[in-house]
PyMOL CGO cylinders between C-alpha atoms (Angstrom):
from pymol import cmd
from pymol.cgo import CYLINDER

trace = [
    CYLINDER, 7.96, 17.08, -8.44, 10.88, 16.17, -6.25, 0.3, 1, 1, 1, 1, 1, 1,
    CYLINDER, 10.88, 16.17, -6.25, 13.98, 14.53, -7.65, 0.3, 1, 1, 1, 1, 1, 1,
    CYLINDER, 13.98, 14.53, -7.65, 14.03, 10.82, -6.83, 0.3, 1, 1, 1, 1, 1, 1,
    CYLINDER, 14.03, 10.82, -6.83, 17.45, 11.09, -5.21, 0.3, 1, 1, 1, 1, 1, 1,
    CYLINDER, 17.45, 11.09, -5.21, 16.26, 13.79, -2.80, 0.3, 1, 1, 1, 1, 1, 1,
    CYLINDER, 16.26, 13.79, -2.80, 13.07, 12.29, -1.32, 0.3, 1, 1, 1, 1, 1, 1,
    CYLINDER, 13.07, 12.29, -1.32, 14.91, 10.68, 1.62, 0.3, 1, 1, 1, 1, 1, 1,
    CYLINDER, 14.91, 10.68, 1.62, 17.25, 13.62, 2.33, 0.3, 1, 1, 1, 1, 1, 1,
    CYLINDER, 17.25, 13.62, 2.33, 15.27, 14.81, 5.39, 0.3, 1, 1, 1, 1, 1, 1,
    CYLINDER, 15.27, 14.81, 5.39, 15.81, 11.50, 7.24, 0.3, 1, 1, 1, 1, 1, 1,
    CYLINDER, 15.81, 11.50, 7.24, 19.27, 10.38, 6.10, 0.3, 1, 1, 1, 1, 1, 1,
    CYLINDER, 19.27, 10.38, 6.10, 22.10, 10.42, 8.60, 0.3, 1, 1, 1, 1, 1, 1,
    CYLINDER, 22.10, 10.42, 8.60, 25.29, 12.29, 7.77, 0.3, 1, 1, 1, 1, 1, 1,
    CYLINDER, 25.29, 12.29, 7.77, 27.29, 9.39, 6.22, 0.3, 1, 1, 1, 1, 1, 1,
    CYLINDER, 27.29, 9.39, 6.22, 24.30, 7.30, 5.13, 0.3, 1, 1, 1, 1, 1, 1,
    CYLINDER, 24.30, 7.30, 5.13, 24.01, 6.48, 1.42, 0.3, 1, 1, 1, 1, 1, 1,
    CYLINDER, 24.01, 6.48, 1.42, 21.15, 5.05, -0.63, 0.3, 1, 1, 1, 1, 1, 1,
    CYLINDER, 21.15, 5.05, -0.63, 22.09, 1.66, -2.12, 0.3, 1, 1, 1, 1, 1, 1,
    CYLINDER, 22.09, 1.66, -2.12, 18.72, 0.61, -3.58, 0.3, 1, 1, 1, 1, 1, 1,
    CYLINDER, 18.72, 0.61, -3.58, 15.86, 2.87, -4.64, 0.3, 1, 1, 1, 1, 1, 1,
    CYLINDER, 15.86, 2.87, -4.64, 12.42, 1.89, -5.96, 0.3, 1, 1, 1, 1, 1, 1,
    CYLINDER, 12.42, 1.89, -5.96, 8.94, 3.20, -6.65, 0.3, 1, 1, 1, 1, 1, 1,
    CYLINDER, 8.94, 3.20, -6.65, 5.83, 0.99, -6.68, 0.3, 1, 1, 1, 1, 1, 1,
    CYLINDER, 5.83, 0.99, -6.68, 4.15, -0.03, -9.92, 0.3, 1, 1, 1, 1, 1, 1,
    CYLINDER, 4.15, -0.03, -9.92, 1.49, 2.64, -10.43, 0.3, 1, 1, 1, 1, 1, 1,
    CYLINDER, 1.49, 2.64, -10.43, -1.10, 0.48, -12.17, 0.3, 1, 1, 1, 1, 1, 1,
    CYLINDER, -1.10, 0.48, -12.17, -0.86, -2.31, -9.58, 0.3, 1, 1, 1, 1, 1, 1,
    CYLINDER, -0.86, -2.31, -9.58, -0.98, 0.02, -6.57, 0.3, 1, 1, 1, 1, 1, 1,
    CYLINDER, -0.98, 0.02, -6.57, -3.96, 2.01, -7.86, 0.3, 1, 1, 1, 1, 1, 1,
    CYLINDER, -3.96, 2.01, -7.86, -5.83, -1.17, -8.86, 0.3, 1, 1, 1, 1, 1, 1,
    CYLINDER, -5.83, -1.17, -8.86, -5.41, -2.85, -5.47, 0.3, 1, 1, 1, 1, 1, 1,
    CYLINDER, -5.41, -2.85, -5.47, -6.42, 0.26, -3.53, 0.3, 1, 1, 1, 1, 1, 1,
    CYLINDER, -6.42, 0.26, -3.53, -9.48, 0.84, -5.74, 0.3, 1, 1, 1, 1, 1, 1,
    CYLINDER, -9.48, 0.84, -5.74, -10.45, -2.82, -5.46, 0.3, 1, 1, 1, 1, 1, 1,
    CYLINDER, -10.45, -2.82, -5.46, -10.24, -2.71, -1.67, 0.3, 1, 1, 1, 1, 1, 1,
    CYLINDER, -10.24, -2.71, -1.67, -12.30, 0.47, -1.51, 0.3, 1, 1, 1, 1, 1, 1,
    CYLINDER, -12.30, 0.47, -1.51, -14.84, -0.89, -3.99, 0.3, 1, 1, 1, 1, 1, 1,
    CYLINDER, -14.84, -0.89, -3.99, -15.33, -3.97, -1.81, 0.3, 1, 1, 1, 1, 1, 1,
    CYLINDER, -15.33, -3.97, -1.81, -15.84, -1.66, 1.17, 0.3, 1, 1, 1, 1, 1, 1,
    CYLINDER, -15.84, -1.66, 1.17, -18.46, 0.37, -0.73, 0.3, 1, 1, 1, 1, 1, 1,
    CYLINDER, -18.46, 0.37, -0.73, -20.22, -2.80, -1.90, 0.3, 1, 1, 1, 1, 1, 1,
    CYLINDER, -20.22, -2.80, -1.90, -20.43, -4.14, 1.67, 0.3, 1, 1, 1, 1, 1, 1,
    CYLINDER, -20.43, -4.14, 1.67, -21.55, -0.71, 2.90, 0.3, 1, 1, 1, 1, 1, 1,
    CYLINDER, -21.55, -0.71, 2.90, -24.16, -0.59, 0.12, 0.3, 1, 1, 1, 1, 1, 1,
    CYLINDER, -24.16, -0.59, 0.12, -25.45, -4.10, 0.95, 0.3, 1, 1, 1, 1, 1, 1,
    CYLINDER, -25.45, -4.10, 0.95, -25.84, -3.11, 4.61, 0.3, 1, 1, 1, 1, 1, 1,
    CYLINDER, -25.84, -3.11, 4.61, -27.87, -0.04, 3.62, 0.3, 1, 1, 1, 1, 1, 1,
    CYLINDER, -27.87, -0.04, 3.62, -29.87, -2.09, 1.14, 0.3, 1, 1, 1, 1, 1, 1,
    CYLINDER, -29.87, -2.09, 1.14, -30.82, -4.59, 3.86, 0.3, 1, 1, 1, 1, 1, 1,
    CYLINDER, -30.82, -4.59, 3.86, -31.65, -1.71, 6.19, 0.3, 1, 1, 1, 1, 1, 1,
    CYLINDER, -31.65, -1.71, 6.19, -33.82, -0.16, 3.45, 0.3, 1, 1, 1, 1, 1, 1,
    CYLINDER, -33.82, -0.16, 3.45, -35.67, -3.44, 2.91, 0.3, 1, 1, 1, 1, 1, 1,
    CYLINDER, -35.67, -3.44, 2.91, -36.33, -3.80, 6.64, 0.3, 1, 1, 1, 1, 1, 1,
    CYLINDER, -36.33, -3.80, 6.64, -37.57, -0.19, 6.88, 0.3, 1, 1, 1, 1, 1, 1,
    CYLINDER, -37.57, -0.19, 6.88, -39.77, -0.57, 3.78, 0.3, 1, 1, 1, 1, 1, 1,
    CYLINDER, -39.77, -0.57, 3.78, -41.30, -3.78, 5.20, 0.3, 1, 1, 1, 1, 1, 1,
    CYLINDER, -41.30, -3.78, 5.20, -42.12, -1.95, 8.41, 0.3, 1, 1, 1, 1, 1, 1,
    CYLINDER, -42.12, -1.95, 8.41, -43.64, 1.03, 6.59, 0.3, 1, 1, 1, 1, 1, 1,
    CYLINDER, -43.64, 1.03, 6.59, -44.57, -0.06, 3.08, 0.3, 1, 1, 1, 1, 1, 1,
    CYLINDER, -44.57, -0.06, 3.08, -43.49, 2.79, 0.87, 0.3, 1, 1, 1, 1, 1, 1,
    CYLINDER, -43.49, 2.79, 0.87, -41.64, 2.38, -2.41, 0.3, 1, 1, 1, 1, 1, 1,
    CYLINDER, -41.64, 2.38, -2.41, -40.33, 5.93, -2.23, 0.3, 1, 1, 1, 1, 1, 1,
    CYLINDER, -40.33, 5.93, -2.23, -38.29, 5.27, 0.93, 0.3, 1, 1, 1, 1, 1, 1,
    CYLINDER, -38.29, 5.27, 0.93, -36.68, 2.18, -0.61, 0.3, 1, 1, 1, 1, 1, 1,
    CYLINDER, -36.68, 2.18, -0.61, -35.85, 3.86, -3.92, 0.3, 1, 1, 1, 1, 1, 1,
    CYLINDER, -35.85, 3.86, -3.92, -34.66, 6.96, -2.10, 0.3, 1, 1, 1, 1, 1, 1,
    CYLINDER, -34.66, 6.96, -2.10, -32.24, 4.83, -0.14, 0.3, 1, 1, 1, 1, 1, 1,
    CYLINDER, -32.24, 4.83, -0.14, -30.91, 3.20, -3.32, 0.3, 1, 1, 1, 1, 1, 1,
    CYLINDER, -30.91, 3.20, -3.32, -30.51, 6.62, -4.94, 0.3, 1, 1, 1, 1, 1, 1,
    CYLINDER, -30.51, 6.62, -4.94, -28.66, 7.90, -1.84, 0.3, 1, 1, 1, 1, 1, 1,
    CYLINDER, -28.66, 7.90, -1.84, -26.22, 4.99, -1.91, 0.3, 1, 1, 1, 1, 1, 1,
    CYLINDER, -26.22, 4.99, -1.91, -25.53, 5.52, -5.61, 0.3, 1, 1, 1, 1, 1, 1,
    CYLINDER, -25.53, 5.52, -5.61, -25.06, 9.26, -5.13, 0.3, 1, 1, 1, 1, 1, 1,
    CYLINDER, -25.06, 9.26, -5.13, -22.71, 8.66, -2.20, 0.3, 1, 1, 1, 1, 1, 1,
    CYLINDER, -22.71, 8.66, -2.20, -20.57, 6.32, -4.29, 0.3, 1, 1, 1, 1, 1, 1,
    CYLINDER, -20.57, 6.32, -4.29, -20.50, 8.74, -7.25, 0.3, 1, 1, 1, 1, 1, 1,
    CYLINDER, -20.50, 8.74, -7.25, -19.54, 11.66, -5.00, 0.3, 1, 1, 1, 1, 1, 1,
    CYLINDER, -19.54, 11.66, -5.00, -16.75, 9.82, -3.19, 0.3, 1, 1, 1, 1, 1, 1,
    CYLINDER, -16.75, 9.82, -3.19, -15.24, 7.99, -6.17, 0.3, 1, 1, 1, 1, 1, 1,
    CYLINDER, -15.24, 7.99, -6.17, -13.31, 11.02, -7.56, 0.3, 1, 1, 1, 1, 1, 1,
    CYLINDER, -13.31, 11.02, -7.56, -12.04, 11.77, -4.04, 0.3, 1, 1, 1, 1, 1, 1,
    CYLINDER, -12.04, 11.77, -4.04, -10.88, 8.18, -3.65, 0.3, 1, 1, 1, 1, 1, 1,
    CYLINDER, -10.88, 8.18, -3.65, -9.03, 8.33, -6.97, 0.3, 1, 1, 1, 1, 1, 1,
    CYLINDER, -9.03, 8.33, -6.97, -7.37, 11.65, -6.03, 0.3, 1, 1, 1, 1, 1, 1,
    CYLINDER, -7.37, 11.65, -6.03, -6.24, 10.29, -2.65, 0.3, 1, 1, 1, 1, 1, 1,
    CYLINDER, -6.24, 10.29, -2.65, -4.93, 7.16, -4.32, 0.3, 1, 1, 1, 1, 1, 1,
    CYLINDER, -4.93, 7.16, -4.32, -2.92, 9.25, -6.81, 0.3, 1, 1, 1, 1, 1, 1,
    CYLINDER, -2.92, 9.25, -6.81, -1.51, 11.35, -3.95, 0.3, 1, 1, 1, 1, 1, 1,
    CYLINDER, -1.51, 11.35, -3.95, -0.46, 8.18, -2.12, 0.3, 1, 1, 1, 1, 1, 1,
    CYLINDER, -0.46, 8.18, -2.12, 1.31, 6.88, -5.23, 0.3, 1, 1, 1, 1, 1, 1,
    CYLINDER, 1.31, 6.88, -5.23, 3.14, 10.17, -5.86, 0.3, 1, 1, 1, 1, 1, 1,
    CYLINDER, 3.14, 10.17, -5.86, 4.54, 10.18, -2.31, 0.3, 1, 1, 1, 1, 1, 1,
    CYLINDER, 4.54, 10.18, -2.31, 5.50, 6.50, -2.03, 0.3, 1, 1, 1, 1, 1, 1,
    CYLINDER, 5.50, 6.50, -2.03, 9.18, 5.55, -2.40, 0.3, 1, 1, 1, 1, 1, 1,
    CYLINDER, 9.18, 5.55, -2.40, 11.32, 2.71, -1.07, 0.3, 1, 1, 1, 1, 1, 1,
    CYLINDER, 11.32, 2.71, -1.07, 15.04, 2.65, -0.27, 0.3, 1, 1, 1, 1, 1, 1,
    CYLINDER, 15.04, 2.65, -0.27, 17.76, 0.52, 1.23, 0.3, 1, 1, 1, 1, 1, 1,
    CYLINDER, 17.76, 0.52, 1.23, 20.59, 2.56, 2.71, 0.3, 1, 1, 1, 1, 1, 1,
    CYLINDER, 20.59, 2.56, 2.71, 23.87, 1.67, 4.32, 0.3, 1, 1, 1, 1, 1, 1,
    CYLINDER, 23.87, 1.67, 4.32, 22.08, 1.59, 7.70, 0.3, 1, 1, 1, 1, 1, 1,
    CYLINDER, 22.08, 1.59, 7.70, 18.31, 1.10, 7.23, 0.3, 1, 1, 1, 1, 1, 1,
    CYLINDER, 18.31, 1.10, 7.23, 15.35, 0.11, 5.15, 0.3, 1, 1, 1, 1, 1, 1,
    CYLINDER, 15.35, 0.11, 5.15, 13.24, 3.23, 4.45, 0.3, 1, 1, 1, 1, 1, 1,
    CYLINDER, 13.24, 3.23, 4.45, 9.65, 3.67, 3.29, 0.3, 1, 1, 1, 1, 1, 1,
    CYLINDER, 9.65, 3.67, 3.29, 8.27, 7.10, 2.39, 0.3, 1, 1, 1, 1, 1, 1,
    CYLINDER, 8.27, 7.10, 2.39, 4.52, 7.48, 1.92, 0.3, 1, 1, 1, 1, 1, 1,
    CYLINDER, 4.52, 7.48, 1.92, 1.51, 9.59, 2.83, 0.3, 1, 1, 1, 1, 1, 1,
    CYLINDER, 1.51, 9.59, 2.83, -1.65, 11.11, 1.48, 0.3, 1, 1, 1, 1, 1, 1,
    CYLINDER, -1.65, 11.11, 1.48, -1.83, 14.55, 3.08, 0.3, 1, 1, 1, 1, 1, 1,
    CYLINDER, -1.83, 14.55, 3.08, 1.61, 14.78, 4.69, 0.3, 1, 1, 1, 1, 1, 1,
    CYLINDER, 1.61, 14.78, 4.69, 4.77, 12.75, 4.23, 0.3, 1, 1, 1, 1, 1, 1,
    CYLINDER, 4.77, 12.75, 4.23, 5.47, 9.82, 6.55, 0.3, 1, 1, 1, 1, 1, 1,
    CYLINDER, 5.47, 9.82, 6.55, 8.70, 7.87, 6.92, 0.3, 1, 1, 1, 1, 1, 1,
    CYLINDER, 8.70, 7.87, 6.92, 9.16, 4.36, 8.32, 0.3, 1, 1, 1, 1, 1, 1,
    CYLINDER, 9.16, 4.36, 8.32, 12.54, 2.80, 8.93, 0.3, 1, 1, 1, 1, 1, 1,
    CYLINDER, 12.54, 2.80, 8.93, 13.97, -0.53, 9.99, 0.3, 1, 1, 1, 1, 1, 1,
    CYLINDER, 13.97, -0.53, 9.99, 17.62, -0.94, 10.99, 0.3, 1, 1, 1, 1, 1, 1,
    CYLINDER, 17.62, -0.94, 10.99, 19.47, -3.44, 8.82, 0.3, 1, 1, 1, 1, 1, 1,
    CYLINDER, 19.47, -3.44, 8.82, 21.12, -5.00, 11.89, 0.3, 1, 1, 1, 1, 1, 1,
    CYLINDER, 21.12, -5.00, 11.89, 17.71, -6.06, 13.25, 0.3, 1, 1, 1, 1, 1, 1,
    CYLINDER, 17.71, -6.06, 13.25, 16.36, -7.71, 10.09, 0.3, 1, 1, 1, 1, 1, 1,
    CYLINDER, 16.36, -7.71, 10.09, 15.72, -11.40, 10.64, 0.3, 1, 1, 1, 1, 1, 1,
    CYLINDER, 15.72, -11.40, 10.64, 14.27, -12.30, 7.27, 0.3, 1, 1, 1, 1, 1, 1,
    CYLINDER, 14.27, -12.30, 7.27, 13.58, -10.94, 3.82, 0.3, 1, 1, 1, 1, 1, 1,
    CYLINDER, 13.58, -10.94, 3.82, 10.74, -12.51, 1.85, 0.3, 1, 1, 1, 1, 1, 1,
    CYLINDER, 10.74, -12.51, 1.85, 9.30, -12.15, -1.63, 0.3, 1, 1, 1, 1, 1, 1,
    CYLINDER, 9.30, -12.15, -1.63, 5.59, -12.59, -2.29, 0.3, 1, 1, 1, 1, 1, 1,
    CYLINDER, 5.59, -12.59, -2.29, 3.76, -12.72, -5.61, 0.3, 1, 1, 1, 1, 1, 1,
    CYLINDER, 3.76, -12.72, -5.61, 0.06, -13.17, -4.88, 0.3, 1, 1, 1, 1, 1, 1,
    CYLINDER, 0.06, -13.17, -4.88, -3.10, -13.84, -6.86, 0.3, 1, 1, 1, 1, 1, 1,
    CYLINDER, -3.10, -13.84, -6.86, -3.73, -10.16, -7.68, 0.3, 1, 1, 1, 1, 1, 1,
    CYLINDER, -3.73, -10.16, -7.68, -0.16, -9.80, -8.96, 0.3, 1, 1, 1, 1, 1, 1,
    CYLINDER, -0.16, -9.80, -8.96, -0.82, -12.68, -11.35, 0.3, 1, 1, 1, 1, 1, 1,
    CYLINDER, -0.82, -12.68, -11.35, -4.24, -11.29, -12.35, 0.3, 1, 1, 1, 1, 1, 1,
    CYLINDER, -4.24, -11.29, -12.35, -2.66, -8.00, -13.38, 0.3, 1, 1, 1, 1, 1, 1,
    CYLINDER, -2.66, -8.00, -13.38, -0.44, -9.95, -15.82, 0.3, 1, 1, 1, 1, 1, 1,
    CYLINDER, -0.44, -9.95, -15.82, 2.49, -7.84, -14.77, 0.3, 1, 1, 1, 1, 1, 1,
    CYLINDER, 2.49, -7.84, -14.77, 5.69, -8.87, -13.13, 0.3, 1, 1, 1, 1, 1, 1,
    CYLINDER, 5.69, -8.87, -13.13, 4.83, -7.34, -9.74, 0.3, 1, 1, 1, 1, 1, 1,
    CYLINDER, 4.83, -7.34, -9.74, 5.02, -8.45, -6.13, 0.3, 1, 1, 1, 1, 1, 1,
    CYLINDER, 5.02, -8.45, -6.13, 6.23, -7.49, -2.68, 0.3, 1, 1, 1, 1, 1, 1,
    CYLINDER, 6.23, -7.49, -2.68, 9.49, -7.76, -0.78, 0.3, 1, 1, 1, 1, 1, 1,
    CYLINDER, 9.49, -7.76, -0.78, 8.82, -7.88, 2.96, 0.3, 1, 1, 1, 1, 1, 1,
    CYLINDER, 8.82, -7.88, 2.96, 11.03, -7.61, 6.00, 0.3, 1, 1, 1, 1, 1, 1,
    CYLINDER, 11.03, -7.61, 6.00, 10.70, -9.08, 9.47, 0.3, 1, 1, 1, 1, 1, 1,
    CYLINDER, 10.70, -9.08, 9.47, 12.60, -8.44, 12.66, 0.3, 1, 1, 1, 1, 1, 1,
    CYLINDER, 12.60, -8.44, 12.66, 11.99, -8.85, 16.37, 0.3, 1, 1, 1, 1, 1, 1,
    CYLINDER, 11.99, -8.85, 16.37, 10.58, -5.31, 16.46, 0.3, 1, 1, 1, 1, 1, 1,
    CYLINDER, 10.58, -5.31, 16.46, 8.38, -5.71, 13.34, 0.3, 1, 1, 1, 1, 1, 1,
    CYLINDER, 8.38, -5.71, 13.34, 7.37, -9.37, 13.00, 0.3, 1, 1, 1, 1, 1, 1,
    CYLINDER, 7.37, -9.37, 13.00, 5.43, -10.89, 10.15, 0.3, 1, 1, 1, 1, 1, 1,
    CYLINDER, 5.43, -10.89, 10.15, 1.92, -11.33, 11.52, 0.3, 1, 1, 1, 1, 1, 1,
    CYLINDER, 1.92, -11.33, 11.52, -0.73, -13.88, 10.63, 0.3, 1, 1, 1, 1, 1, 1,
    CYLINDER, -0.73, -13.88, 10.63, -2.94, -11.22, 9.05, 0.3, 1, 1, 1, 1, 1, 1,
    CYLINDER, -2.94, -11.22, 9.05, -0.22, -9.72, 6.90, 0.3, 1, 1, 1, 1, 1, 1,
    CYLINDER, -0.22, -9.72, 6.90, 3.08, -7.95, 6.84, 0.3, 1, 1, 1, 1, 1, 1,
    CYLINDER, 3.08, -7.95, 6.84, 3.54, -4.57, 8.44, 0.3, 1, 1, 1, 1, 1, 1,
    CYLINDER, 3.54, -4.57, 8.44, 6.79, -3.58, 6.74, 0.3, 1, 1, 1, 1, 1, 1,
    CYLINDER, 6.79, -3.58, 6.74, 7.58, -4.12, 3.07, 0.3, 1, 1, 1, 1, 1, 1,
    CYLINDER, 7.58, -4.12, 3.07, 8.09, -2.78, -0.40, 0.3, 1, 1, 1, 1, 1, 1,
    CYLINDER, 8.09, -2.78, -0.40, 4.72, -3.48, -2.02, 0.3, 1, 1, 1, 1, 1, 1,
    CYLINDER, 4.72, -3.48, -2.02, 3.71, -3.43, -5.71, 0.3, 1, 1, 1, 1, 1, 1,
    CYLINDER, 3.71, -3.43, -5.71, 7.31, -3.64, -6.98, 0.3, 1, 1, 1, 1, 1, 1,
    CYLINDER, 7.31, -3.64, -6.98, 8.19, -4.42, -10.57, 0.3, 1, 1, 1, 1, 1, 1,
    CYLINDER, 8.19, -4.42, -10.57, 10.39, -7.51, -10.94, 0.3, 1, 1, 1, 1, 1, 1,
    CYLINDER, 10.39, -7.51, -10.94, 10.08, -8.58, -7.28, 0.3, 1, 1, 1, 1, 1, 1,
    CYLINDER, 10.08, -8.58, -7.28, 12.50, -11.52, -7.55, 0.3, 1, 1, 1, 1, 1, 1,
    CYLINDER, 12.50, -11.52, -7.55, 15.23, -9.29, -8.99, 0.3, 1, 1, 1, 1, 1, 1,
    CYLINDER, 15.23, -9.29, -8.99, 14.54, -6.71, -6.28, 0.3, 1, 1, 1, 1, 1, 1,
    CYLINDER, 14.54, -6.71, -6.28, 14.62, -9.44, -3.62, 0.3, 1, 1, 1, 1, 1, 1,
    CYLINDER, 14.62, -9.44, -3.62, 18.03, -10.71, -4.75, 0.3, 1, 1, 1, 1, 1, 1,
    CYLINDER, 18.03, -10.71, -4.75, 19.49, -7.19, -4.89, 0.3, 1, 1, 1, 1, 1, 1,
    CYLINDER, 19.49, -7.19, -4.89, 18.07, -6.19, -1.50, 0.3, 1, 1, 1, 1, 1, 1,
    CYLINDER, 18.07, -6.19, -1.50, 19.08, -9.48, 0.18, 0.3, 1, 1, 1, 1, 1, 1,
    CYLINDER, 19.08, -9.48, 0.18, 22.62, -9.11, -1.14, 0.3, 1, 1, 1, 1, 1, 1,
    CYLINDER, 22.62, -9.11, -1.14, 22.84, -5.50, 0.08, 0.3, 1, 1, 1, 1, 1, 1,
    CYLINDER, 22.84, -5.50, 0.08, 21.49, -6.40, 3.52, 0.3, 1, 1, 1, 1, 1, 1,
    CYLINDER, 21.49, -6.40, 3.52, 23.88, -9.35, 3.89, 0.3, 1, 1, 1, 1, 1, 1,
    CYLINDER, 23.88, -9.35, 3.89, 26.83, -7.20, 2.81, 0.3, 1, 1, 1, 1, 1, 1,
    CYLINDER, 26.83, -7.20, 2.81, 25.87, -4.39, 5.22, 0.3, 1, 1, 1, 1, 1, 1,
    CYLINDER, 25.87, -4.39, 5.22, 25.38, -6.82, 8.13, 0.3, 1, 1, 1, 1, 1, 1,
    CYLINDER, 25.38, -6.82, 8.13, 28.88, -8.17, 7.57, 0.3, 1, 1, 1, 1, 1, 1,
    CYLINDER, 28.88, -8.17, 7.57, 30.26, -4.62, 7.53, 0.3, 1, 1, 1, 1, 1, 1,
    CYLINDER, 30.26, -4.62, 7.53, 28.56, -3.75, 10.84, 0.3, 1, 1, 1, 1, 1, 1,
]
cmd.load_cgo(trace, "trace")
C-alpha cells in the first residue's frame, strides 16, 4: 500500500505542499455505498417482479413466476461480492488534501482519478452532517466546496470531502487554511 504522504505526488506542482490530509471513514463510506446499491437492486427487483406477475397473468404458469424470482435472487447473490470488492477498492484509493494552491481529491475503482479546485476560486466552504451520519452514531459528515466553476447544485454537491471523521474540526482547519492561503495569494 502506498504511503499516505505520497498519494498526491503525481499531481503536485514543484513548490506545492500538503497542508491538510484526510481519508474517509471506512465504515460510513462502505455503508452508504452498499445502501445506495441495495436500494437500486430492490427497485430493479420490484420492476422484474411486476414484469413477472404481468407475464404470469398472460400465460398462467407458476414455473415462469418462480423462475423469475429465483433469477432475481441469483443475480443479487452473484453481484453482491463484486459490489463489496468494488466498494473496498474505492475506499482504498480515496484520499483528500488541501495544498498551498488547491483542494485535491484522489479516488477511483479501477484506475486512479484526481480532481482539483484552485483555492483562489473557492467561494464557500460548507459542513454537512446528514441523517445517515447521525444513524451511524459516528462523528462523520462532509466538508463541501463551491466556486463559480463548481457550484453547489440543487441535487447535491459535486466537490467535497465526504464521510470525514470529526467534520466540524476538519471544516475549521480547512477554512482557516483556505483563508490564510487566499491572503497569501
